[in-house]
Every structure is written in structure tokens, then in C-alpha cells.
Residue, then its C-alpha position, 0 to 999 in steps of 0.5 A: m770241262t770248265s768247273l768244278e762242278e762239272l768235275d764232282r758229276f764226272i766222277a758221280l759218273y765214274g762212280s755208279l760203275e762196279n764193273h771192272d769191264a764198264k771201267r774201261a769203256f767208261f775210260m776209253l769214251v772218255v778219253g777216246f772224246l775228250s782226245c777230239s779237238s772239234l767235239q765238245c764234251q760235257a759231264g751233266p746232270h740228267g735227273a738224279f743221275s750224271d751223264f757225259r754229252v759229246l757235242k757237235d756245233n752245239q747240238n748234243c749228239f750222243a750222250f752216255k752214262g753209268a749204270r753198276d756194269r754196263l754205260t748206257c748210251y744215247f744217239r741223240n735226236p740233234a744228231f738224227n735231225a741235222g744228219f751226222f747219223d742215219k738212223r738205220e745206219v746205227v741200227a745196222k752198226f749197232p743191233n742190240g739196242e732199240i730206238v726208245s719212245n722220243g724217239e733216240y738210240k739207246l744202245f748198253v756198251r758192257d765192256a771196252v771193245q764195245a767202247n772202241a765200236v762205238l768211240d770209231f762210229v761216233i768220231a768218223k761220223l761227227t768229225 
């Protein structure tokens, strides 16, 4: 993150969480992704909400936003199109998610255990 505006978005994203488990999941993902030097991370606006984006080669590959008791995570189309993620593999690894209307995969993460599984998977595929 590089600007005060981006930091404010990051704070807003954290502020949307009301549940301790979701806050722990948030920090696990943020610290894990920021620690990976081959990925770019951005806290950006997404409609009325802020989201945290993970980019590889300037492509938005993964993102999440906070919603009270959970994080809503998205495996993004650019990552599927670039071959970083295989949709069948993502669905098999995280069967509780769903393919949304734009073809992206949405997954709710409610705790640090789930966040760690997502973090490990995404980093393994993008690095």
C-alpha cells in the first residue's frame, strides 16, 4: 500500500468486521499476501465498499472484502483467464463457494483456519 487514501480504505475494510474470528482471518490474509514479494496488493474502492486486491503481473487475481462476521473472497476472472487458477480445482478445494453471474468464484471465509487454507492455495498458484 502506498498512499494515505489506500490506508484509509484498508482501515474501512477492517472496520466493517464485527466478529473476532473474521478479524483474525482478515489479518492472516493481509499479512500473508503483503509478505509475498512477488505479488502486488492494493486496498481499493469497490462500489460503496473497500476491497483488498491481490495482483500478479498487474492482473487482479484475488480479492476480498469484509462483511460483519466474514470475509467475502473472490477468485477473479483474470486469474482464470491467465491460467493461474483452474476453476475445477478451486471448486474442488473450496466446495462451499459458488460461481457467480460474472463467472468468478465467491467464497465466504469466517475464521483463520479457512483464511490459512485460502492463503496457502492462492500463494501456491500465483508464485
